[in-house]
C-alpha positions as CSV (number, residue, x, y, z in Angstrom):
1,M,3.4,-117.0,-8.1
2,Q,0.1,-115.5,-6.9
3,Q,1.5,-115.1,-3.4
4,R,4.5,-113.2,-4.8
5,A,2.4,-110.9,-6.9
6,L,0.2,-110.2,-3.9
7,N,3.3,-109.2,-1.8
8,V,4.5,-106.9,-4.6
9,V,1.1,-105.1,-4.7
10,M,1.0,-104.7,-0.9
11,T,4.5,-103.4,-0.8
12,A,3.6,-100.8,-3.5
13,V,0.4,-99.7,-1.6
14,T,2.3,-99.4,1.7
15,G,5.0,-97.3,0.1
16,S,2.4,-95.0,-1.5
17,C,0.7,-94.4,1.9
18,L,4.0,-93.7,3.6
19,A,5.0,-91.2,1.0
20,G,1.7,-89.4,1.3
21,M,2.0,-89.2,5.0
22,L,5.5,-87.8,4.7
23,V,4.4,-85.1,2.2
24,A,1.5,-84.1,4.5
25,G,3.9,-83.8,7.5
26,V,6.3,-81.6,5.6
27,A,3.4,-79.4,4.5
28,A,2.1,-79.1,8.0
29,A,5.5,-78.1,9.3
30,S,5.8,-75.5,6.7
31,D,2.5,-74.0,7.7
32,D,3.5,-73.8,11.3
33,A,6.7,-72.0,10.5
34,A,4.8,-69.4,8.5
35,A,2.2,-68.9,11.2
36,P,3.8,-65.8,12.9
37,K,3.6,-64.0,9.6
38,T,-0.1,-64.2,9.6
39,M,-0.5,-61.9,12.7
40,P,0.4,-58.4,11.4
41,S,-2.0,-56.8,14.0
42,Q,0.7,-57.2,16.7
43,Q,3.2,-55.0,14.8
44,P,1.2,-51.8,14.7
45,L,0.3,-52.2,18.4
46,A,4.0,-52.4,19.3
47,A,4.8,-49.4,17.1
48,Q,2.1,-47.4,18.9
49,E,3.5,-48.3,22.3
50,N,7.0,-47.2,21.2
51,S,5.7,-43.9,19.8
52,V,4.0,-43.1,23.2
53,L,6.9,-44.0,25.3
54,D,9.6,-42.6,23.1
55,V,10.6,-39.4,25.0
56,R,14.3,-39.6,24.4
57,P,16.2,-36.2,24.0
58,G,15.7,-34.9,20.5
59,K,12.3,-36.6,20.2
60,A,9.0,-34.8,20.3
61,A,7.4,-35.4,23.7
62,T,3.9,-37.0,23.6
63,G,1.2,-37.9,26.1
64,E,2.1,-37.2,29.7
65,A,5.6,-35.8,28.7
66,A,4.0,-33.2,26.5
67,H,1.5,-32.2,29.2
68,A,4.3,-31.8,31.8
69,D,6.3,-29.7,29.3
70,S,3.3,-27.4,28.8
71,L,2.8,-27.0,32.6
72,T,6.5,-26.1,33.0
73,K,6.3,-23.4,30.3
74,L,3.1,-22.0,31.8
75,T,4.7,-21.8,35.3
76,K,7.7,-19.9,33.9
77,K,5.5,-17.3,32.3
78,K,3.6,-16.8,35.5
79,T,6.9,-16.4,37.4
80,K,8.1,-13.7,35.0
81,K,4.9,-11.8,35.5
82,K,5.3,-11.9,39.2
83,R,8.8,-10.6,39.2
84,K,7.7,-7.1,38.2
85,K,6.3,-5.6,41.4
86,K,3.5,-3.1,41.3
87,A,4.7,0.4,42.3
88,L,3.5,1.8,45.6
89,L,4.2,5.4,44.5
90,T,5.0,6.8,41.1
91,G,6.1,10.2,40.0
92,Y,8.7,12.4,38.1
93,T,11.5,14.5,39.4
94,T,14.9,16.0,38.6
95,A,17.9,13.8,39.7
96,S,21.5,14.7,40.3
97,Y,24.4,12.4,41.1
98,F,26.9,11.8,43.9
99,W,29.5,9.3,45.3
100,D,29.9,9.7,49.0
101,D,32.4,7.2,50.4
102,G,33.9,9.3,53.1
103,S,37.1,9.9,51.1
104,G,36.8,13.7,51.4
105,I,36.8,14.2,47.6
106,N,34.4,16.9,46.5
107,G,33.8,17.8,50.1
108,D,32.1,14.4,50.9
109,T,33.6,13.4,54.3
110,G,30.8,11.3,55.8
111,A,29.6,7.8,55.2
112,P,26.0,7.1,53.9
113,A,23.3,7.7,56.5
114,S,22.1,4.1,56.3
115,G,25.4,2.7,57.4
116,K,25.7,0.8,54.1
117,P,28.9,1.4,52.1
118,M,28.7,3.5,49.0
119,Q,27.9,1.3,46.0
120,K,26.1,1.1,42.7
121,G,22.4,1.4,43.2
122,L,22.6,3.5,46.4
123,F,20.4,6.6,46.1
124,A,19.8,9.5,48.3
125,S,16.4,11.0,49.2
126,P,15.6,14.1,51.3
127,S,12.6,12.4,53.0
128,W,11.9,8.8,52.1
129,P,12.6,6.1,54.7
130,L,16.1,4.6,54.4
131,M,16.3,1.3,52.7
132,T,13.3,2.1,50.5
133,K,13.5,0.2,47.2
134,V,13.1,2.4,44.1
135,R,13.1,1.9,40.4
136,V,14.2,4.9,38.2
137,T,13.6,5.2,34.5
138,Y,14.9,7.7,31.9
139,K,14.7,7.5,28.1
140,G,13.7,3.8,28.3
141,R,16.6,2.8,30.5
142,S,15.9,1.6,34.1
143,R,17.7,0.7,37.2
144,V,16.6,-0.5,40.6
145,G,18.3,0.8,43.8
146,F,17.6,1.7,47.4
147,I,17.6,4.8,49.5
148,G,20.9,4.6,51.5
149,D,21.6,8.3,52.2
150,R,20.1,11.7,52.7
151,G,20.2,14.3,50.0
152,P,20.4,16.4,48.0
153,G,20.4,19.3,50.4
154,A,19.6,22.8,49.0
155,P,18.8,21.6,45.5
156,S,15.8,19.6,46.9
157,H,14.0,23.0,47.5
158,N,14.3,23.5,43.8
159,G,12.7,20.2,42.8
160,V,15.8,17.9,42.8
161,M,14.4,15.1,44.9
162,L,16.9,12.3,44.1
163,D,20.6,11.8,44.2
164,L,21.7,8.9,42.1
165,D,25.1,7.1,42.4
166,T,27.4,8.0,39.5
167,Y,27.0,4.7,37.7
168,T,23.2,4.8,37.7
169,F,23.2,8.5,36.6
170,R,25.5,7.9,33.6
171,Y,23.7,4.7,32.5
172,L,20.3,6.5,32.5
173,L,21.8,9.4,30.6
174,D,23.3,7.6,27.6
175,G,23.9,3.9,28.6
176,G,27.6,4.6,29.3
177,K,29.9,4.4,32.3
178,P,31.3,7.3,34.4
179,A,34.8,8.6,34.0
180,S,35.4,7.9,37.7
181,K,33.3,7.2,40.7
182,Y,33.2,10.9,41.5
183,Y,32.7,12.3,37.9
184,A,30.1,11.1,35.5
185,G,32.2,12.2,32.5
186,T,29.6,14.5,31.0
187,G,28.6,18.1,31.3
188,E,25.1,17.1,32.4
189,G,24.7,17.5,36.1
190,H,21.0,16.9,36.3
191,L,18.4,14.6,34.6
192,R,15.0,16.2,34.3
193,G,11.9,14.1,34.0
194,V,13.3,11.0,35.7
195,K,10.5,8.6,36.6
196,Y,10.6,7.0,40.0
197,E,8.6,4.0,41.3
198,V,8.7,3.1,45.0
199,L,8.6,-0.7,45.0
200,E,9.0,-1.3,48.7
201,W,9.1,1.1,51.7
202,G,12.1,0.8,53.9
203,D,12.1,0.3,57.6
204,G,14.6,3.1,58.3
205,P,14.0,6.7,59.4
206,G,12.0,8.9,57.0
207,T,8.5,9.7,55.7
208,R,6.5,7.8,53.2
209,G,4.6,9.5,50.4
210,K,5.5,12.3,48.0
211,P,9.2,13.4,48.5
212,R,9.8,16.5,50.5
213,P,12.7,18.9,50.6
214,L,15.4,18.3,53.1
215,G,15.0,20.1,56.4
């Protein structure tokens, strides 16, 4: 009887120990599973890395991308400033208009002296070198052209020192277009107070400096 009672006691003690070990093991496993949640410091770091590298279209550029964008804008501004050339010679004169394509209309039977075909932006000067680049301005409107012919003739002795192609003349007058290549479509035959700016002297025949009357 004593031996049986002893076996019962030992069995109970052993069972209690095994149950305790089993509970401890489950608790430890639960702690291991929850371990990743105890490291929140990694999440802000990943978020910071994504915010720096996120330069997709539609997102605000940061870091190196923002710096590159600023340099690009600055370069564009400098390029725009360089586009407007400084004038080598500036003055004011009275300008008339013409369209000399050798058609014989209005008595014009010859081609432009420069050998270039008559076109928009082709001007005539009594003295400047052919192929000289010129900007003309009148009432806030401007056009850039080149000296491609000689003229005007007699009017140049009365202060008319530029002949503009019909399209440029009409645009400077009122922003419109001529009725035809040979007629500006207006009663105005001269524009007084036209500002001229020589942007580049041509390499053709002629004299640099203040315009001089033909002949």
